[in-house]
N, C-alpha and C positions, 0 to 999 in steps of 0.2 A: 506728485512722485512718490512713489512709496520708501519710506523710509524705515521699513522694517528689516535689517538684516539678516533675518531667518527666512527661508522659502522653503517650504513644504511641499514636497509632491503631493498630487491631490490623487484620493482614492481612485484607483482602476476600476472602469464602470466596463463589465463585457455584457454581451449578446444573449442569447438563447441557444447559441450552437452548440452540439455537443462532436467532442470526438474520443477517440478510444486508442490509448497509447500501451506498449506493449513491448516488452524488454526482451531481449535474447545474447546471451554470453558465449555459446558456445556452439549452438547448431543453427542451418538455415530451418526454421518452423514451417509450417505446412500452409504456406500463402492462403491457398483455395481455400482451405479448411478455416482459418481465422476471419479472413472476409467472408464467407458463408454464414458463419455462425452470428457475427455480429449483426450481418444484415437483417436475419431472423429475429433478434433482439428488440430490434425496435423498428418502427416506421418512418423516423425521422432521419432525414439527409444526415450521414454521419463523417467524419475524416477520420480513418484509420492511419497510423503513424507505429512505425516500426522502427525502434530504437536499436541498430546491431551494435552491439558493445564488444571490442577486441577481436577475437579469432572470426567473432560473426559477421565483423564490418566486412571482410573479405569475400565471407562466404553467402552474404545476401546483397553483394553486387548487384546482380543481375536480376533482383527483384523490384527496383526501382519504377514506381508509376503501375504494377501488376496487379491488375485487378483492382484499382483504385486504392491500394495501398502506398504510403508516403514511405521510405526507407531514410531513417538519419542515422549516416554512420559514422560510430565514433571509434576511431582506430584505438585507442588505448581503454584498457579495461578500467573504467573509472567506479564501475558498482553498479547495482541496482538503482539504487537511491538516487544518485547523482546522474544517472542515464533518466530518470523519469521525470527529475528535475529540468534537465537540459530538454527536454522533449516539448513537456508543458510550456516551458518560456518561448518555445521556437513559436506555438499556435499564434492567431492572429487574435485580437480584440472581439473578435465575433462569437467567438468559442468560450463559452461561460459556464459549462459542464464537460467533466474529464473524467472518462472511466478508467480505472486501471487495470489490466489484466494480464496474467500470465500465456505465454504461447499454449499452454495444455487448457486453458479456460474453453468450454464447451457451453455457451451461452443456451438459455431456454427460450424458448417463443416469448418474447413481448419483455424477458427481464428488465431491458433497459428501460423500456417505457414505463415499466411497473415501479422501479427506481426513483425516476424522475416523477411520477405521481406523488409518490410517498413524501418528495422532497417537496414539493408544490404546498402541501399542507403544512412543511414545517419549517417555515423560514429562516430558523437558525438549523437547521440539518445543514452540517459542513463534510461529513461524509457518511454515505451509507452503502451497505453490505447486503446480498443474501446468502442464504444456507449454501455450505459447499457441501458436495457429494464427490467421493472418488468413485475410481470407474465400476467399482465391485459392488457401489451402492451406499457404502458407509458413510456417515454424516462426519463430517471434516471439520475440526475446532475452526470457526472463523469469527466468535466473537467472544467478549468477557469482561470483566473487569480488571480496572490497570492494578498491580501486583501491590500491596503493602512492603515497608521497606523490610521485615522479616521475609517475606514471600521472595522479594527480589535477593535477598542476601541468600538466601537458597537457592535460585536459578528455579523460581515456580512462580509461572504464569497462570491465574483464574482462567476459565474456559465459563461460557453459558451458552445457550441458546435460546434462552427468552428473546420476545419481539423487543422492541422499542430502543430507547438510548442505554448505551455501554460504555466502556471506558476505551475497549480498541477494538477494531476490527482487522480480521486479515487484509491485506492488500493483494491477495492475489487474486483478488476479484472485488473493486470498489467503484462507487461514483463519489466525485469529489465537485464540492461548488468550488469554481475558481477564486471568487472572493476569499474565499475561507481558506484558500490551499496560500493565500499571498498571504494573507494575515500573519503566517505562521513560516513565512519561504519554504514549504515544501517539504520534503524529507531532508533529516540532517544526514549530508552527503558523506557524515564519516563511518557513517552504518553500512557494510560493503554488501550487506544482504547473505542470505543464506537458503537452499532450498527448503521448502517445505512451507507449511499453513500459515505460518506466523515469524515473522521476525522482529526482533527488539526495536530495528525501525519502526514497526507497526505500533508496538507500545509507546513508542517516544512521541509519534505522532499524534496518537489519541488524546496522550497528556498533555500537550501543547495546544492542541485544538481547543480542549475541556477547558484550559486554563483561559484561552482568548475568547471564551464566551461559546462555542459552537457546540453542536449536537453530533455525537454520533449515534447512527440510527441502525441498529440489526432489522434487517425484513427478512426472516425466515420462512413466510409465505410465498418467496421466490426462489430458487434454487437453481443451480449451475451444478455442469459435474465437471470436475480437476481430474488432472494424470497424478495429481497428487496423491500419496499413499496416508494413511492415517498413524504408521509409523517411519519413521525420518532416520536417515543416517546418523548415529550419535557422534560422527565427526563433525557432523554440520553443522549442528546447536541441539535441535529438539530432539529427545530422546524418545519418549513417547506420550500420547493419551493416557494416563493411568485408571480412567474410568471413573473417575472422583470428580471431574470437572477441574484437573488441573495438569497444566503441561509443564513436564520437566526439562528445564532449559539450563545449560553448564553456566555456571555461576558467571567465569569470566564474562560471557558475552552481557551481562546485565551492570558490569562494574562501571561502564561510561556511565550509563541510564542511571546507576545510582550517583555517580560523583557530581553528574551535571546539577544533580536536585538536593545532595545530602548537607545537612549542617555540618560540623564540627565531631559530631559523637559517630556519624554513619562515615566519615570519611578516613577517622582514624579505626573504625572497623575494617573498613576497606585495604588500609595499608596491614592492618595487621594478618588479616587474610593473604594480602598479596606475598606478604614475609612467608607465613606458614606456608603456602605452594611452594616456596623456591627453596624451603629447607630439606 
């Protein structure tokens, strides 16, 4: 008889299957283009899941099963982070690799296979991402170091184009090891997500994966095209890439990130900043 009153769930073991998760919140995406692009990116069997959130859940109602795409309709607008979490949680245990990609991503030939090959050589790689390019060919910020407290207080997020381990990756297009995803419970759903190449949810995810012992690996030798521009609506979050390896973000959007990690002095500064902003 087992006398131990504490029962711990075993670590979930996953197979080697591959899935791609895409979230749309307002419009019906070009399903044929998404499916065709994914098929070019890998020679492996792949599940493609479209999470249609809010208004998009009605618009995408007739795409169920179209060209091998599965549609997860979420009637309320729960935000991108929570929608990705729900889609990944719904995958069966045979899927051990999940690519998260925005609807505007155009995968290059063999890019998914290349990311999987890189992951095979790095057992602790939990998140891997390619270089992003805008439609006009300009490189879009896709990776960088985690911001220091001072940088975050000023709403600044470092960017870098170098290959190898990094602090954060743009989840506009990434490959995640599902066991790593589980170890940090995926995205923090409190971050609703904003248009642009990087969101605070990406920085938060990178920090938590790093603390859990996983590597984030930038693979700039692999590239994808995206409809994201290099300059983003300032009302949504990121102002612009300033040309010196820094993204400028509204400081308000990093308050939660700092508050969750900051000690008493940092929280005091945040409180003072909040009062000054209301004055």
